[in-house]
N, C-alpha and C positions, 0 to 999 in steps of 0.2 A: 418216377422221373420228375414230376412236378415238385414233390417234397424235396428232392435233391437240389432242384433249381432254387427253391425258396431258401434252403439252408445256405447254399453258396452265396446268394444275394445278401442274406443277413450277415454271413461271415465277412463278405467284402465291405459291407457298411460298417461293421464293427471295427475292421482294420483301418478304414478311412476316417472314421469319426474323430479319433484323437487328433489327427492331422488337421481336420477341418476346424475343430475347436481351437487348436493352437493358432491357426491362420487368422481366426476371428479376433484373437487377443494380441496380434502384432500390429503396431501402428508406426508407420514411417513418418518422421517429422523433420523438416529443416529447422534451423535455429530460430528463424523469424516466425515460423508457424507455431513453434513451441512457446515463444514469447507471447504471441497473440492469444493462444489457448490459456496460458497462465493468467493473463490479465482478465480474460472473460470469466474464469472460474475462481478467481482469488476471493477468499472469504474476507481478507483484510480490506480489499477494495470495496466489498459490499458494506463493510462497517464504515469505511470512509464516506461512501455515498450517503449512508444514513446520517452521518454527522452533517453533511451538506444540507440534507433535507431538514434536519433539526435547526440549522442556522437560518435557513430560508423561512421556516415556520416562525422563528423568533422575530424575523424582520416583519412578517405580516402582522404579528401581534403588536409590534411597535407602531406600525402604520395605523392599526385600529385605534390606538390611543388618541389620534388626531380627529377621530369621528365624534360627532355630538353625542352626548349622553341623554337618555330619556328614561323616565320612570313613571309609573301609574300606581296610585294607591286607592283603595276603597275601604272605608271604615264604616262599620255598622255598630250602633250603640243601642242597647235596650235598658231602660231604667224602670225600676219598681219604686213607687212612692207611697209607702204606708200612711204617713202623715201628710196628707195632701191639702190641708187647710192652713193658710198662713194669715195672721192678723198682725198688722204693724200699726201701733198707736190707736188713734180713733178712726183710722181708715177702715173702709169696708174690707171684709175678709176676702182673701184671694184663694179661690178654689183651684187646685191643680189636679190634673188627671192622676189616677192611681198607677198608671204605667205609661211610658212613652217610648217611641222609637225615633231614631235619627240616622240619616245617611250622610256621609261626607266622602267625596271623591276628589282626588287631585291628579293632575297630569302636568309634568314639567319637562322641558327640553332646554339643555344648556350646551353652549359651544364656546370653547376657549379660542378667542380671537388672536391673542398674542401672549405667549408665555416666556418672553425673553429669548425665544429661539430654541428652548430646551427640547421640544419635540423634533424639530428639524435636526438638531445635533444627535439626538438619540437614533433617528433613522440613519443618518450618515454613519454613525459608529457601528450600528448593527449590520449595515450593509458591508462595511469594511471587514467585519468579523466573519461574515459569510464568505467573503473573498479569501480570507485566511483558511477557512475550512476547505475551499476548493484547492488551494495550494497544498494543503496537507494530503488531499487525495491524489494530487499530481505527484507528490513526493512518494507516496505509497506505491503508486504505479511504477515509478522508477525502481523502487526497491524490489518489487515483485519481478520486474523484467530482469534485473541483475541476478536475483536468486535463481531464476530459470536458466540464464546464461551460464552462471557458475556451475550449476548441476549438469547442464548439457555438456559443457567442456569436460567435467569430471567423468561423465559417461564415455565421452570420446577418448579420453586418456586410457581408461580401462579397456575399451574395445581395441584400441591400437596396440596396447601392451599384450593383450590376449592374442592378437594376430601375430605379433612378432614371436611370442613364446611358442605358438603352434609351428611357426617356421623353424624355430630353434629345435623343437622336438623332432621334427621331420629330419633335420640335418643331423642331429645326434643319433637318430636311429640308423641313418645311413653310415655314420662313422662307426657305430657299434657293430654293424654287419661287417664292415671292412676290418675292424680290429679282430673280430671272431675268425674271419678268413685268414688274416695274418697269423693268428694264434695256431689255427689248424695247420698252417704251412710252416710253423716253427719260427716265424720271423719275429714275433713279439711274445712277451710273457703273458701269463694269465692275469697278472696285475694290471696290464694295460686294458684288458677287457673289463675288469672290475671297475677301473676308473671311469670308463665310459658309461657303465651301468649305473654307477653312483651319480654321475652327472645327469643322466636321464631321470633318475629318481628325484633329484633336487629340482630339476626343471618342472617335473610333473607336480611337485608340491607347490611350486610357484604358480602353476596354472590353476590349481585348486583355489588358492588364495585370491587370485585375480577374478575367478568366476564368482566367488563369494562376494567380493567387493562390487562386481558388476550388478549382482542382484540387489545389493543394498542401495546403490546409487540409482538403479532403475526404479526401485520402489519409491525412493524419495522424490524422483522426478514425476512419477505417477501422481503422488499426493499433491505436488505443486501445480500440476496441470489439471487436476480434478478428474483424472482418468480412473477406470477400475484398477484396483491394486494389483491385479494379475496381468496387466497389459505389458507386453514386451515392446519396448520402444526401440525402433530401428532408426538410428541417426544418420545424417549425411555428414560429410567432411566439412566442418565449419572453417577450417584453415585455408580453404580455397578462395574464400571471399577476399576481395581487395581491401586491405587494412592500411591504406596510405594515411599518413599524418601530415598535418600542416605545421607551420612554425608555432612555437610555444605561446607567443603572444595572442595568437588566434584563440586558443583554448582559454587563456586568461580572460579575454574579453567575453567569450561565450559564457563562462562561469559567472562573471560579475553581472551579466544580463539575465541569466536563466536560473541560477541556483535558487531553489525554493526558499531556503533559509534567509537569503538576502532579500528576496521579494517580500517575504512575510514580515521581516523587520521594517521594510519600507511601509507596508500597510499598517503595522502597529505604530509606527511614527505618526501616520495620519490619524489613527485612532487617538493617540495621545494629544495631538493638536485639537481634535474635535472635543476631547474631554476637557481641555483647558477652556475652550469656548463655552462648553456646557456649564462648567463651574462658574465662569464669569456671569453667565446668564442668571445665576441665582440672585444676583444683586439688582436685577432689573424688575420693573413692575409687570404685573400680569393683567390682562383685560379679557373679560368674558361677557357674553350676552346670554339671556335666557328668556323663556316664556313659560307662564304658568296658567293653568285653567283649573278652576275650582267648581265643584258641584256640591251645593249645600241644600239638603232636603230635611227640614225638621218636622215635616208633616206626619211622619210615621208610616206613610204608605210607600211601598217600593216605587210605584209609579204615582207620583203626587198629582193632585188637581192643578189647574192653571193658577199661576201667581202664588204658589206655595213652595217654591224652591227658587234659588238664585244660582247663576253661573257667572261669577266674576272672572275676568281674564286680566293678566298683568304681563307687561313687558319690562325688562330691566337690563341694566348693564352694570358690571362690577369692575372696579379698578382697585387692585390691592398692591401694596409695595411695602415689603419688610425692609425699612431703611437701615435697620441694624446690620444688615448684610454688607453695607458699604464699608464697614470697618472690621466685621468678623469674617469676611470671605477672602481676605488677602492671603492668609496662610494656606487656605485650600488651593488657591490659584498657584502659589509657590510650590506646593507639594505636587500638583499636576505637572508643573514645568520640570521639576526634578525627575519625575517618572519619564517624561519625554526625553530628557537628557540621557537617562539610563539606556533607553532604546537606541539613541544615536551612538553611544559608546559601544554597545553590543554589536551594532552594525560594523563599526570600525574593526573590532576584534574578529568578527566573523569574516570580514574581507581578508584579513591577514591569514586566517586559517585556510580559507579557500585557495588563496594564492600558493601557500605552502603545499597543500594537497595536490593541486594541479601540477606544480613543478615536480613533485615526487613521482606522481603517476606517469608523467611524460618521460622522465629519466628511466623509470622502470621499464617502460615499453621499449625505449631505445636499447637498453641492455638485453631485453628478451629477444629482440630482432638480431642483435649481434650474436647471441648464443646460438641461434639457428645456423648462421653462417659458419661459426666455429665447429659446430657439431657435424655439419655437412662435410666439412674438410676432414674431421676426425673419422667419419664413416669411410671416406675414400681411403684414408690411411689404414684403418682397421681391416677393410676389405683386402687391401694389398698384403697386409701382414697375415691375414687368414689364408690367402691363396698360397703364400710362400711356405707357411707352416704345414699346410695340407700337402704340398709337394714334398717337403722334407720328410713328413711323417710317412708318406707312401714309399719314400726311398730309405726309410729307416735311419734318417739323419737326426730327426727331432723326436722328442719323447711324447708320450700320450699327454702328459701334463701340459707341455708347451702347446700341443694341438688343441686341447680343451680350453686353455687360457685364451688363445687367439680367437677361438670361436665365441667364447663367452664375451670377450671384449667387443667383438663385432655386433652381436645381438644386443648387448647392453647399450651400445652407441645408437643403435636403431631405435630402441625404446626411448632413450634420452632425447633423440631428435623429435619423435612424435610428441613427447611431453613438452618439449620446448616450443613446438608449434602451437600446442594448446595454450601454454602459458602466455605466449605472445598475443594470441587472440583474446584471452581473458584480460591481459594487461591493456589491450586496446579498448575493450568495453569498460574497464575500470576507469580509464582516462575519460571516456565519454560520459560515464556516470558522474564523475566529479565536475563536469560542466553543467549538470542538472538536466541533461537531455540525452538519453542513450540513442534514440532514433534521430539522427542528424538529417 
């Protein structure tokens, strides 16, 4: 009895386990939750953050250039003197030691007091470039968000199409039973039954294609969100969100203020201004101060007796000026100004592109919303047409082809409506993306 109980328990667990495992791999996400998850797990954003860290590291390096420099040297000399007796003229002979040791140590500290402002401009330029790196990361975040939104809506389209196709299959199965019953009663021919069977087969093939597409899109979304690749994502209806738009000029103003490309060009214009100042600084004098300490020990002993070593100290200031730069630096300044002018022109060109993009996306959204209204009307018409053809077919007034065509038209209109809703939502987010900020 105990063995039977254990077997039954194991069997029950075996039957429940696949369902338990499947439940663990299903994740329900709203579109906002998906966006947040995509941002958190994006490898591209991790790379962008690394670029920011690199830019900040360069800024710290430039700051270090303003610190004083210091160095210490220790020199040891050993001399062997084989001929250590020296006679000069009638003077007494000079006897030198056969070997000698000497120690020399120096310590120096130098500080640049004024370098024409080049260190200041270098800090400003590097800081501006780190701000550019942050803008690149912000732009990457917008790109990741939109990629998630695009894939999320693609999954919604597939899910809605699958739902409508399943409804169509259920309806065609009912029609097939009715046609079979009419055939048994001699009301319709065998050809009518075959037409409904063919329609059922075609819809089943469509269902298989939709399921294949669903798996592909689901896998792509798993990758984007950093989820396990076998996770089945259950989405919510993103078309229920309020997607109201404001006048076109509002989005124009938002784009001109927020678009990362325009803000980056503003920063690069400031960098160019700083570069001009830095080039001009090349023609200015530099001033530095320094201190040196010397330790001279000719006694030969590492620790010499008193009065057998000296420690002189010096303080000094250096002023240098390459006056040749007064006439050789002009062309460099002109070149820097030309580079700045290029940035200004690029900003004007980018402004025009942004305005054109905003206008196109705004008009596309208006068209997408209009399509929804038209398709809602067409569904009402297709529903009425389907109802009439169903009645006529039951009364043997309409053919099976007419009946199938009416039903196909109705369900195709339903699929088109769901796709139009998704396209409108995607067009709305495309409009927001073109302003430089998806989350308003």
